[in-house]
PDB file of N, CA, C and O in Angstrom:
ATOM      1  N   UNK A   1       9.556  18.157   8.391  1.00  0.00           N
ATOM      2  CA  UNK A   1       9.232  18.581   7.048  1.00  0.00           C
ATOM      3  C   UNK A   1       8.628  19.971   7.101  1.00  0.00           C
ATOM      4  O   UNK A   1       8.124  20.395   8.141  1.00  0.00           O
ATOM      5  N   UNK A   2       8.676  20.685   5.980  1.00  0.00           N
ATOM      6  CA  UNK A   2       8.087  22.012   5.886  1.00  0.00           C
ATOM      7  C   UNK A   2       6.578  21.899   5.682  1.00  0.00           C
ATOM      8  O   UNK A   2       6.067  20.843   5.309  1.00  0.00           O
ATOM      9  N   UNK A   3       5.869  23.014   5.935  1.00  0.00           N
ATOM     10  CA  UNK A   3       4.418  22.984   5.887  1.00  0.00           C
ATOM     11  C   UNK A   3       3.882  22.594   4.514  1.00  0.00           C
ATOM     12  O   UNK A   3       2.880  21.884   4.429  1.00  0.00           O
ATOM     13  N   UNK A   4       4.528  23.041   3.437  1.00  0.00           N
ATOM     14  CA  UNK A   4       4.024  22.699   2.099  1.00  0.00           C
ATOM     15  C   UNK A   4       4.008  21.185   1.893  1.00  0.00           C
ATOM     16  O   UNK A   4       3.078  20.654   1.286  1.00  0.00           O
ATOM     17  N   UNK A   5       5.019  20.496   2.387  1.00  0.00           N
ATOM     18  CA  UNK A   5       5.045  19.027   2.290  1.00  0.00           C
ATOM     19  C   UNK A   5       3.973  18.415   3.185  1.00  0.00           C
ATOM     20  O   UNK A   5       3.304  17.457   2.797  1.00  0.00           O
ATOM     21  N   UNK A   6       3.813  18.970   4.383  1.00  0.00           N
ATOM     22  CA  UNK A   6       2.815  18.472   5.325  1.00  0.00           C
ATOM     23  C   UNK A   6       1.404  18.669   4.765  1.00  0.00           C
ATOM     24  O   UNK A   6       0.541  17.808   4.936  1.00  0.00           O
ATOM     25  N   UNK A   7       1.174  19.792   4.101  1.00  0.00           N
ATOM     26  CA  UNK A   7      -0.130  20.059   3.502  1.00  0.00           C
ATOM     27  C   UNK A   7      -0.446  19.037   2.415  1.00  0.00           C
ATOM     28  O   UNK A   7      -1.567  18.533   2.341  1.00  0.00           O
ATOM     29  N   UNK A   8       0.527  18.735   1.582  1.00  0.00           N
ATOM     30  CA  UNK A   8       0.313  17.712   0.541  1.00  0.00           C
ATOM     31  C   UNK A   8      -0.016  16.362   1.175  1.00  0.00           C
ATOM     32  O   UNK A   8      -0.913  15.656   0.714  1.00  0.00           O
ATOM     33  N   UNK A   9       0.709  16.010   2.225  1.00  0.00           N
ATOM     34  CA  UNK A   9       0.456  14.739   2.913  1.00  0.00           C
ATOM     35  C   UNK A   9      -0.941  14.734   3.520  1.00  0.00           C
ATOM     36  O   UNK A   9      -1.660  13.740   3.421  1.00  0.00           O
ATOM     37  N   UNK A  10      -1.327  15.841   4.149  1.00  0.00           N
ATOM     38  CA  UNK A  10      -2.636  15.941   4.792  1.00  0.00           C
ATOM     39  C   UNK A  10      -3.748  15.832   3.758  1.00  0.00           C
ATOM     40  O   UNK A  10      -4.740  15.142   3.991  1.00  0.00           O
ATOM     41  N   UNK A  11      -3.597  16.504   2.616  1.00  0.00           N
ATOM     42  CA  UNK A  11      -4.636  16.454   1.588  1.00  0.00           C
ATOM     43  C   UNK A  11      -4.694  15.086   0.915  1.00  0.00           C
ATOM     44  O   UNK A  11      -5.665  14.776   0.224  1.00  0.00           O
ATOM     45  N   UNK A  12      -3.662  14.267   1.113  1.00  0.00           N
ATOM     46  CA  UNK A  12      -3.657  12.889   0.605  1.00  0.00           C
ATOM     47  C   UNK A  12      -4.207  11.903   1.629  1.00  0.00           C
ATOM     48  O   UNK A  12      -4.254  10.700   1.373  1.00  0.00           O
ATOM     49  N   UNK A  13      -4.630  12.418   2.805  1.00  0.00           N
ATOM     50  CA  UNK A  13      -5.257  11.558   3.797  1.00  0.00           C
ATOM     51  C   UNK A  13      -4.481  11.354   5.085  1.00  0.00           C
ATOM     52  O   UNK A  13      -4.973  10.690   5.997  1.00  0.00           O
ATOM     53  N   UNK A  14      -3.278  11.910   5.182  1.00  0.00           N
ATOM     54  CA  UNK A  14      -2.476  11.741   6.400  1.00  0.00           C
ATOM     55  C   UNK A  14      -2.887  12.758   7.462  1.00  0.00           C
ATOM     56  O   UNK A  14      -3.450  13.808   7.150  1.00  0.00           O
ATOM     57  N   UNK A  15      -2.601  12.435   8.708  1.00  0.00           N
ATOM     58  CA  UNK A  15      -2.733  13.384   9.809  1.00  0.00           C
ATOM     59  C   UNK A  15      -1.339  13.943  10.067  1.00  0.00           C
ATOM     60  O   UNK A  15      -0.347  13.222   9.959  1.00  0.00           O
ATOM     61  N   UNK A  16      -1.265  15.230  10.407  1.00  0.00           N
ATOM     62  CA  UNK A  16       0.035  15.858  10.641  1.00  0.00           C
ATOM     63  C   UNK A  16       0.078  16.482  12.026  1.00  0.00           C
ATOM     64  O   UNK A  16      -0.953  16.813  12.612  1.00  0.00           O
ATOM     65  N   UNK A  17       1.291  16.635  12.532  1.00  0.00           N
ATOM     66  CA  UNK A  17       1.513  17.238  13.837  1.00  0.00           C
ATOM     67  C   UNK A  17       2.818  18.005  13.797  1.00  0.00           C
ATOM     68  O   UNK A  17       3.565  17.913  12.823  1.00  0.00           O
ATOM     69  N   UNK A  18       3.101  18.762  14.846  1.00  0.00           N
ATOM     70  CA  UNK A  18       4.384  19.453  14.974  1.00  0.00           C
ATOM     71  C   UNK A  18       5.134  18.890  16.155  1.00  0.00           C
ATOM     72  O   UNK A  18       4.547  18.637  17.207  1.00  0.00           O
ATOM     73  N   UNK A  19       6.428  18.692  15.991  1.00  0.00           N
ATOM     74  CA  UNK A  19       7.231  18.179  17.094  1.00  0.00           C
ATOM     75  C   UNK A  19       7.369  19.208  18.209  1.00  0.00           C
ATOM     76  O   UNK A  19       7.688  18.847  19.342  1.00  0.00           O
ATOM     77  N   UNK A  20       7.133  20.491  17.907  1.00  0.00           N
ATOM     78  CA  UNK A  20       7.249  21.538  18.924  1.00  0.00           C
ATOM     79  C   UNK A  20       5.992  21.683  19.777  1.00  0.00           C
ATOM     80  O   UNK A  20       6.017  22.398  20.779  1.00  0.00           O
ATOM     81  N   UNK A  21       4.896  21.026  19.405  1.00  0.00           N
ATOM     82  CA  UNK A  21       3.698  21.090  20.230  1.00  0.00           C
ATOM     83  C   UNK A  21       3.943  20.323  21.520  1.00  0.00           C
ATOM     84  O   UNK A  21       4.322  19.152  21.501  1.00  0.00           O
ATOM     85  N   UNK A  22       3.722  20.997  22.635  1.00  0.00           N
ATOM     86  CA  UNK A  22       4.035  20.411  23.941  1.00  0.00           C
ATOM     87  C   UNK A  22       3.008  19.365  24.347  1.00  0.00           C
ATOM     88  O   UNK A  22       3.376  18.290  24.821  1.00  0.00           O
ATOM     89  N   UNK A  23       1.733  19.663  24.167  1.00  0.00           N
ATOM     90  CA  UNK A  23       0.679  18.728  24.563  1.00  0.00           C
ATOM     91  C   UNK A  23       0.640  17.552  23.584  1.00  0.00           C
ATOM     92  O   UNK A  23       0.469  17.767  22.383  1.00  0.00           O
ATOM     93  N   UNK A  24       0.794  16.323  24.065  1.00  0.00           N
ATOM     94  CA  UNK A  24       0.756  15.175  23.148  1.00  0.00           C
ATOM     95  C   UNK A  24      -0.643  14.928  22.605  1.00  0.00           C
ATOM     96  O   UNK A  24      -1.638  15.257  23.251  1.00  0.00           O
ATOM     97  N   UNK A  25      -0.710  14.350  21.422  1.00  0.00           N
ATOM     98  CA  UNK A  25      -1.986  13.961  20.849  1.00  0.00           C
ATOM     99  C   UNK A  25      -2.623  14.982  19.930  1.00  0.00           C
ATOM    100  O   UNK A  25      -3.655  14.693  19.325  1.00  0.00           O
ATOM    101  N   UNK A  26      -2.041  16.175  19.804  1.00  0.00           N
ATOM    102  CA  UNK A  26      -2.596  17.178  18.887  1.00  0.00           C
ATOM    103  C   UNK A  26      -2.265  16.778  17.456  1.00  0.00           C
ATOM    104  O   UNK A  26      -1.172  16.285  17.176  1.00  0.00           O
ATOM    105  N   UNK A  27      -3.213  16.992  16.558  1.00  0.00           N
ATOM    106  CA  UNK A  27      -2.940  16.749  15.149  1.00  0.00           C
ATOM    107  C   UNK A  27      -3.934  17.512  14.285  1.00  0.00           C
ATOM    108  O   UNK A  27      -4.940  18.025  14.776  1.00  0.00           O
ATOM    109  N   UNK A  28      -3.637  17.578  12.993  1.00  0.00           N
ATOM    110  CA  UNK A  28      -4.468  18.265  12.020  1.00  0.00           C
ATOM    111  C   UNK A  28      -4.767  17.285  10.899  1.00  0.00           C
ATOM    112  O   UNK A  28      -3.893  16.522  10.488  1.00  0.00           O
ATOM    113  N   UNK A  29      -6.006  17.302  10.400  1.00  0.00           N
ATOM    114  CA  UNK A  29      -6.350  16.472   9.248  1.00  0.00           C
ATOM    115  C   UNK A  29      -7.189  17.298   8.282  1.00  0.00           C
ATOM    116  O   UNK A  29      -7.698  18.360   8.641  1.00  0.00           O
ATOM    117  N   UNK A  30      -7.328  16.805   7.060  1.00  0.00           N
ATOM    118  CA  UNK A  30      -8.069  17.514   6.013  1.00  0.00           C
ATOM    119  C   UNK A  30      -9.466  16.935   5.893  1.00  0.00           C
ATOM    120  O   UNK A  30      -9.633  15.723   5.756  1.00  0.00           O
ATOM    121  N   UNK A  31     -10.471  17.799   5.943  1.00  0.00           N
ATOM    122  CA  UNK A  31     -11.854  17.408   5.725  1.00  0.00           C
ATOM    123  C   UNK A  31     -12.191  17.813   4.291  1.00  0.00           C
ATOM    124  O   UNK A  31     -12.271  19.005   3.997  1.00  0.00           O
ATOM    125  N   UNK A  32     -12.388  16.850   3.399  1.00  0.00           N
ATOM    126  CA  UNK A  32     -12.616  17.179   1.984  1.00  0.00           C
ATOM    127  C   UNK A  32     -13.903  17.966   1.763  1.00  0.00           C
ATOM    128  O   UNK A  32     -14.797  17.990   2.610  1.00  0.00           O
ATOM    129  N   UNK A  33     -13.969  18.605   0.607  1.00  0.00           N
ATOM    130  CA  UNK A  33     -15.165  19.359   0.227  1.00  0.00           C
ATOM    131  C   UNK A  33     -16.370  18.435   0.159  1.00  0.00           C
ATOM    132  O   UNK A  33     -16.250  17.258  -0.180  1.00  0.00           O
ATOM    133  N   UNK A  34     -17.528  18.983   0.486  1.00  0.00           N
ATOM    134  CA  UNK A  34     -18.780  18.243   0.448  1.00  0.00           C
ATOM    135  C   UNK A  34     -19.896  19.241   0.130  1.00  0.00           C
ATOM    136  O   UNK A  34     -19.621  20.376  -0.259  1.00  0.00           O
ATOM    137  N   UNK A  35     -21.116  18.834   0.289  1.00  0.00           N
ATOM    138  CA  UNK A  35     -22.242  19.761   0.143  1.00  0.00           C
ATOM    139  C   UNK A  35     -23.052  19.750   1.430  1.00  0.00           C
ATOM    140  O   UNK A  35     -23.084  18.757   2.156  1.00  0.00           O
ATOM    141  N   UNK A  36     -23.700  20.867   1.694  1.00  0.00           N
ATOM    142  CA  UNK A  36     -24.557  21.001   2.879  1.00  0.00           C
ATOM    143  C   UNK A  36     -25.850  21.710   2.490  1.00  0.00           C
ATOM    144  O   UNK A  36     -25.893  22.468   1.521  1.00  0.00           O
ATOM    145  N   UNK A  37     -26.882  21.453   3.251  1.00  0.00           N
ATOM    146  CA  UNK A  37     -28.141  22.192   3.073  1.00  0.00           C
ATOM    147  C   UNK A  37     -28.109  23.343   4.074  1.00  0.00           C
ATOM    148  O   UNK A  37     -27.999  23.116   5.279  1.00  0.00           O
ATOM    149  N   UNK A  38     -28.203  24.550   3.588  1.00  0.00           N
ATOM    150  CA  UNK A  38     -28.169  25.733   4.444  1.00  0.00           C
ATOM    151  C   UNK A  38     -29.579  26.060   4.944  1.00  0.00           C
ATOM    152  O   UNK A  38     -30.554  25.526   4.415  1.00  0.00           O
ATOM    153  N   UNK A  39     -29.704  26.926   5.954  1.00  0.00           N
ATOM    154  CA  UNK A  39     -31.021  27.229   6.513  1.00  0.00           C
ATOM    155  C   UNK A  39     -32.044  27.733   5.503  1.00  0.00           C
ATOM    156  O   UNK A  39     -33.246  27.609   5.738  1.00  0.00           O
ATOM    157  N   UNK A  40     -31.591  28.303   4.373  1.00  0.00           N
ATOM    158  CA  UNK A  40     -32.543  28.765   3.354  1.00  0.00           C
ATOM    159  C   UNK A  40     -33.011  27.637   2.449  1.00  0.00           C
ATOM    160  O   UNK A  40     -33.732  27.868   1.478  1.00  0.00           O
ATOM    161  N   UNK A  41     -32.593  26.396   2.778  1.00  0.00           N
ATOM    162  CA  UNK A  41     -33.051  25.225   2.049  1.00  0.00           C
ATOM    163  C   UNK A  41     -32.250  24.870   0.813  1.00  0.00           C
ATOM    164  O   UNK A  41     -32.555  23.879   0.150  1.00  0.00           O
ATOM    165  N   UNK A  42     -31.226  25.661   0.484  1.00  0.00           N
ATOM    166  CA  UNK A  42     -30.419  25.387  -0.706  1.00  0.00           C
ATOM    167  C   UNK A  42     -29.269  24.450  -0.397  1.00  0.00           C
ATOM    168  O   UNK A  42     -28.748  24.436   0.718  1.00  0.00           O
ATOM    169  N   UNK A  43     -28.877  23.671  -1.388  1.00  0.00           N
ATOM    170  CA  UNK A  43     -27.691  22.819  -1.274  1.00  0.00           C
ATOM    171  C   UNK A  43     -26.510  23.641  -1.766  1.00  0.00           C
ATOM    172  O   UNK A  43     -26.519  24.154  -2.885  1.00  0.00           O
ATOM    173  N   UNK A  44     -25.496  23.760  -0.919  1.00  0.00           N
ATOM    174  CA  UNK A  44     -24.335  24.587  -1.260  1.00  0.00           C
ATOM    175  C   UNK A  44     -23.052  23.780  -1.086  1.00  0.00           C
ATOM    176  O   UNK A  44     -22.995  22.813  -0.325  1.00  0.00           O
ATOM    177  N   UNK A  45     -22.023  24.212  -1.819  1.00  0.00           N
ATOM    178  CA  UNK A  45     -20.705  23.606  -1.655  1.00  0.00           C
ATOM    179  C   UNK A  45     -20.124  24.019  -0.309  1.00  0.00           C
ATOM    180  O   UNK A  45     -20.208  25.181   0.089  1.00  0.00           O
ATOM    181  N   UNK A  46     -19.538  23.058   0.381  1.00  0.00           N
ATOM    182  CA  UNK A  46     -18.842  23.304   1.638  1.00  0.00           C
ATOM    183  C   UNK A  46     -17.385  22.990   1.356  1.00  0.00           C
ATOM    184  O   UNK A  46     -17.035  21.835   1.113  1.00  0.00           O
ATOM    185  N   UNK A  47     -16.534  24.003   1.386  1.00  0.00           N
ATOM    186  CA  UNK A  47     -15.149  23.844   0.956  1.00  0.00           C
ATOM    187  C   UNK A  47     -14.358  22.937   1.895  1.00  0.00           C
ATOM    188  O   UNK A  47     -14.635  22.863   3.092  1.00  0.00           O
ATOM    189  N   UNK A  48     -13.384  22.259   1.336  1.00  0.00           N
ATOM    190  CA  UNK A  48     -12.475  21.465   2.151  1.00  0.00           C
ATOM    191  C   UNK A  48     -11.690  22.380   3.080  1.00  0.00           C
ATOM    192  O   UNK A  48     -11.410  23.532   2.746  1.00  0.00           O
ATOM    193  N   UNK A  49     -11.340  21.857   4.243  1.00  0.00           N
ATOM    194  CA  UNK A  49     -10.595  22.666   5.205  1.00  0.00           C
ATOM    195  C   UNK A  49      -9.867  21.770   6.202  1.00  0.00           C
ATOM    196  O   UNK A  49     -10.179  20.588   6.348  1.00  0.00           O
ATOM    197  N   UNK A  50      -8.894  22.363   6.878  1.00  0.00           N
ATOM    198  CA  UNK A  50      -8.125  21.651   7.892  1.00  0.00           C
ATOM    199  C   UNK A  50      -8.884  21.662   9.216  1.00  0.00           C
ATOM    200  O   UNK A  50      -9.554  22.637   9.556  1.00  0.00           O
ATOM    201  N   UNK A  51      -8.767  20.568   9.949  1.00  0.00           N
ATOM    202  CA  UNK A  51      -9.401  20.435  11.258  1.00  0.00           C
ATOM    203  C   UNK A  51      -8.306  20.119  12.280  1.00  0.00           C
ATOM    204  O   UNK A  51      -7.503  19.206  12.090  1.00  0.00           O
ATOM    205  N   UNK A  52      -8.295  20.891  13.364  1.00  0.00           N
ATOM    206  CA  UNK A  52      -7.311  20.740  14.436  1.00  0.00           C
ATOM    207  C   UNK A  52      -7.952  19.964  15.579  1.00  0.00           C
ATOM    208  O   UNK A  52      -9.036  20.319  16.042  1.00  0.00           O
ATOM    209  N   UNK A  53      -7.293  18.916  16.029  1.00  0.00           N
ATOM    210  CA  UNK A  53      -7.805  18.082  17.120  1.00  0.00           C
ATOM    211  C   UNK A  53      -6.921  18.288  18.344  1.00  0.00           C
ATOM    212  O   UNK A  53      -5.702  18.124  18.293  1.00  0.00           O
ATOM    213  N   UNK A  54      -7.575  18.653  19.447  1.00  0.00           N
ATOM    214  CA  UNK A  54      -6.884  18.827  20.734  1.00  0.00           C
ATOM    215  C   UNK A  54      -7.496  17.858  21.739  1.00  0.00           C
ATOM    216  O   UNK A  54      -8.664  18.006  22.099  1.00  0.00           O
ATOM    217  N   UNK A  55      -6.738  16.881  22.191  1.00  0.00           N
ATOM    218  CA  UNK A  55      -7.278  15.961  23.199  1.00  0.00           C
ATOM    219  C   UNK A  55      -7.343  16.649  24.568  1.00  0.00           C
ATOM    220  O   UNK A  55      -6.542  17.530  24.884  1.00  0.00           O
ATOM    221  N   UNK A  56      -8.299  16.225  25.345  1.00  0.00           N
ATOM    222  CA  UNK A  56      -8.420  16.697  26.723  1.00  0.00           C
ATOM    223  C   UNK A  56      -8.456  15.478  27.617  1.00  0.00           C
ATOM    224  O   UNK A  56      -9.043  14.454  27.267  1.00  0.00           O
ATOM    225  N   UNK A  57      -7.831  15.590  28.762  1.00  0.00           N
ATOM    226  CA  UNK A  57      -7.857  14.471  29.702  1.00  0.00           C
ATOM    227  C   UNK A  57      -9.281  14.238  30.179  1.00  0.00           C
ATOM    228  O   UNK A  57      -9.977  15.178  30.565  1.00  0.00           O
ATOM    229  N   UNK A  58      -9.702  13.007  30.153  1.00  0.00           N
ATOM    230  CA  UNK A  58     -11.003  12.652  30.697  1.00  0.00           C
ATOM    231  C   UNK A  58     -12.163  12.781  29.735  1.00  0.00           C
ATOM    232  O   UNK A  58     -13.280  12.399  30.084  1.00  0.00           O
ATOM    233  N   UNK A  59     -11.945  13.309  28.528  1.00  0.00           N
ATOM    234  CA  UNK A  59     -13.035  13.360  27.552  1.00  0.00           C
ATOM    235  C   UNK A  59     -12.466  13.204  26.149  1.00  0.00           C
ATOM    236  O   UNK A  59     -11.271  12.957  25.983  1.00  0.00           O
ATOM    237  N   UNK A  60     -13.302  13.346  25.159  1.00  0.00           N
ATOM    238  CA  UNK A  60     -12.876  13.086  23.783  1.00  0.00           C
ATOM    239  C   UNK A  60     -12.140  14.256  23.144  1.00  0.00           C
ATOM    240  O   UNK A  60     -11.571  14.094  22.065  1.00  0.00           O
ATOM    241  N   UNK A  61     -12.131  15.430  23.772  1.00  0.00           N
ATOM    242  CA  UNK A  61     -11.396  16.562  23.243  1.00  0.00           C
ATOM    243  C   UNK A  61     -12.217  17.440  22.326  1.00  0.00           C
ATOM    244  O   UNK A  61     -13.446  17.381  22.320  1.00  0.00           O
ATOM    245  N   UNK A  62     -11.520  18.257  21.549  1.00  0.00           N
ATOM    246  CA  UNK A  62     -12.145  19.250  20.694  1.00  0.00           C
ATOM    247  C   UNK A  62     -11.580  19.125  19.279  1.00  0.00           C
ATOM    248  O   UNK A  62     -10.378  18.934  19.097  1.00  0.00           O
ATOM    249  N   UNK A  63     -12.446  19.233  18.295  1.00  0.00           N
ATOM    250  CA  UNK A  63     -12.034  19.329  16.899  1.00  0.00           C
ATOM    251  C   UNK A  63     -12.603  20.632  16.358  1.00  0.00           C
ATOM    252  O   UNK A  63     -13.796  20.898  16.507  1.00  0.00           O
ATOM    253  N   UNK A  64     -11.760  21.445  15.731  1.00  0.00           N
ATOM    254  CA  UNK A  64     -12.204  22.755  15.265  1.00  0.00           C
ATOM    255  C   UNK A  64     -11.552  23.104  13.939  1.00  0.00           C
ATOM    256  O   UNK A  64     -10.452  22.633  13.650  1.00  0.00           O
ATOM    257  N   UNK A  65     -12.219  23.928  13.121  1.00  0.00           N
ATOM    258  CA  UNK A  65     -11.590  24.383  11.880  1.00  0.00           C
ATOM    259  C   UNK A  65     -10.269  25.076  12.219  1.00  0.00           C
ATOM    260  O   UNK A  65     -10.142  25.711  13.265  1.00  0.00           O
ATOM    261  N   UNK A  66      -9.291  24.946  11.326  1.00  0.00           N
ATOM    262  CA  UNK A  66      -7.956  25.453  11.620  1.00  0.00           C
ATOM    263  C   UNK A  66      -7.379  26.199  10.436  1.00  0.00           C
ATOM    264  O   UNK A  66      -7.443  25.732   9.299  1.00  0.00           O
ATOM    265  N   UNK A  67      -6.814  27.370  10.715  1.00  0.00           N
ATOM    266  CA  UNK A  67      -6.026  28.126   9.753  1.00  0.00           C
ATOM    267  C   UNK A  67      -4.619  28.236  10.315  1.00  0.00           C
ATOM    268  O   UNK A  67      -4.454  28.629  11.470  1.00  0.00           O
ATOM    269  N   UNK A  68      -3.601  27.902   9.536  1.00  0.00           N
ATOM    270  CA  UNK A  68      -2.247  27.956  10.073  1.00  0.00           C
ATOM    271  C   UNK A  68      -1.793  29.383  10.343  1.00  0.00           C
ATOM    272  O   UNK A  68      -2.096  30.301   9.580  1.00  0.00           O
ATOM    273  N   UNK A  69      -1.073  29.554  11.422  1.00  0.00           N
ATOM    274  CA  UNK A  69      -0.472  30.844  11.757  1.00  0.00           C
ATOM    275  C   UNK A  69       0.789  31.034  10.909  1.00  0.00           C
ATOM    276  O   UNK A  69       1.222  30.113  10.217  1.00  0.00           O
ATOM    277  N   UNK A  70       1.367  32.220  10.967  1.00  0.00           N
ATOM    278  CA  UNK A  70       2.619  32.457  10.262  1.00  0.00           C
ATOM    279  C   UNK A  70       3.685  31.499  10.774  1.00  0.00           C
ATOM    280  O   UNK A  70       4.462  30.951   9.992  1.00  0.00           O
ATOM    281  N   UNK A  71       3.720  31.298  12.089  1.00  0.00           N
ATOM    282  CA  UNK A  71       4.686  30.378  12.687  1.00  0.00           C
ATOM    283  C   UNK A  71       4.509  28.966  12.133  1.00  0.00           C
ATOM    284  O   UNK A  71       5.491  28.279  11.852  1.00  0.00           O
ATOM    285  N   UNK A  72       3.268  28.536  11.977  1.00  0.00           N
ATOM    286  CA  UNK A  72       3.008  27.198  11.433  1.00  0.00           C
ATOM    287  C   UNK A  72       3.446  27.107   9.976  1.00  0.00           C
ATOM    288  O   UNK A  72       4.019  26.099   9.562  1.00  0.00           O
ATOM    289  N   UNK A  73       3.183  28.147   9.202  1.00  0.00           N
ATOM    290  CA  UNK A  73       3.581  28.150   7.796  1.00  0.00           C
ATOM    291  C   UNK A  73       5.098  28.140   7.634  1.00  0.00           C
ATOM    292  O   UNK A  73       5.620  27.532   6.699  1.00  0.00           O
ATOM    293  N   UNK A  74       5.799  28.807   8.534  1.00  0.00           N
ATOM    294  CA  UNK A  74       7.255  28.901   8.452  1.00  0.00           C
ATOM    295  C   UNK A  74       7.954  27.731   9.125  1.00  0.00           C
ATOM    296  O   UNK A  74       9.156  27.539   8.938  1.00  0.00           O
ATOM    297  N   UNK A  75       7.218  26.948   9.905  1.00  0.00           N
ATOM    298  CA  UNK A  75       7.828  25.852  10.657  1.00  0.00           C
ATOM    299  C   UNK A  75       8.337  24.731   9.766  1.00  0.00           C
ATOM    300  O   UNK A  75       7.773  24.445   8.710  1.00  0.00           O
ATOM    301  N   UNK A  76       9.416  24.105  10.217  1.00  0.00           N
ATOM    302  CA  UNK A  76       9.969  22.961   9.484  1.00  0.00           C
ATOM    303  C   UNK A  76       9.976  21.702  10.358  1.00  0.00           C
ATOM    304  O   UNK A  76      10.721  20.755  10.105  1.00  0.00           O
ATOM    305  N   UNK A  77       9.127  21.717  11.395  1.00  0.00           N
ATOM    306  CA  UNK A  77       9.060  20.581  12.311  1.00  0.00           C
ATOM    307  C   UNK A  77       7.757  19.798  12.177  1.00  0.00           C
ATOM    308  O   UNK A  77       7.307  19.165  13.133  1.00  0.00           O
ATOM    309  N   UNK A  78       7.153  19.842  10.994  1.00  0.00           N
ATOM    310  CA  UNK A  78       5.924  19.085  10.736  1.00  0.00           C
ATOM    311  C   UNK A  78       6.265  17.634  10.510  1.00  0.00           C
ATOM    312  O   UNK A  78       7.324  17.306   9.974  1.00  0.00           O
ATOM    313  N   UNK A  79       5.353  16.755  10.927  1.00  0.00           N
ATOM    314  CA  UNK A  79       5.563  15.317  10.743  1.00  0.00           C
ATOM    315  C   UNK A  79       4.213  14.643  10.542  1.00  0.00           C
ATOM    316  O   UNK A  79       3.190  15.103  11.049  1.00  0.00           O
ATOM    317  N   UNK A  80       4.230  13.552   9.799  1.00  0.00           N
ATOM    318  CA  UNK A  80       3.040  12.728   9.653  1.00  0.00           C
ATOM    319  C   UNK A  80       2.907  11.917  10.935  1.00  0.00           C
ATOM    320  O   UNK A  80       3.896  11.407  11.461  1.00  0.00           O
ATOM    321  N   UNK A  81       1.678  11.798  11.437  1.00  0.00           N
ATOM    322  CA  UNK A  81       1.439  11.055  12.667  1.00  0.00           C
ATOM    323  C   UNK A  81       0.401   9.966  12.409  1.00  0.00           C
ATOM    324  O   UNK A  81      -0.574  10.176  11.687  1.00  0.00           O
ATOM    325  N   UNK A  82       0.624   8.820  13.000  1.00  0.00           N
ATOM    326  CA  UNK A  82      -0.322   7.707  12.882  1.00  0.00           C
ATOM    327  C   UNK A  82      -1.334   7.840  14.000  1.00  0.00           C
ATOM    328  O   UNK A  82      -1.001   7.627  15.165  1.00  0.00           O
ATOM    329  N   UNK A  83      -2.553   8.186  13.666  1.00  0.00           N
ATOM    330  CA  UNK A  83      -3.607   8.358  14.658  1.00  0.00           C
ATOM    331  C   UNK A  83      -4.274   7.017  14.877  1.00  0.00           C
ATOM    332  O   UNK A  83      -4.787   6.405  13.940  1.00  0.00           O
ATOM    333  N   UNK A  84      -4.263   6.570  16.112  1.00  0.00           N
ATOM    334  CA  UNK A  84      -4.856   5.277  16.474  1.00  0.00           C
ATOM    335  C   UNK A  84      -6.344   5.442  16.724  1.00  0.00           C
ATOM    336  O   UNK A  84      -6.761   6.310  17.491  1.00  0.00           O
ATOM    337  N   UNK A  85      -7.135   4.615  16.082  1.00  0.00           N
ATOM    338  CA  UNK A  85      -8.571   4.622  16.340  1.00  0.00           C
ATOM    339  C   UNK A  85      -8.858   3.809  17.585  1.00  0.00           C
ATOM    340  O   UNK A  85      -8.219   2.784  17.821  1.00  0.00           O
ATOM    341  N   UNK A  86      -9.823   4.260  18.389  1.00  0.00           N
ATOM    342  CA  UNK A  86     -10.145   3.523  19.642  1.00  0.00           C
ATOM    343  C   UNK A  86     -10.749   2.162  19.348  1.00  0.00           C
ATOM    344  O   UNK A  86     -11.075   1.419  20.273  1.00  0.00           O
TER     345      UNK A  86
END
């Protein structure tokens, strides 16, 4: 599927991946908007954003904020992935 379809699926709660990613287990999910208390003591809006998960052998891996590259936006190899909980 194209990225626009994958984005809609992700914002509806699905995890997405690319078939061209070589390392298995990589996926992206949407973290909805919330509020946070900043160091100045104020409550501020924290915008929703995509989170990229990269598994590592022997540990739990890394989750980091993600912005799609041009290649990701133009890609048509996006797919919904069923992420298994441990």
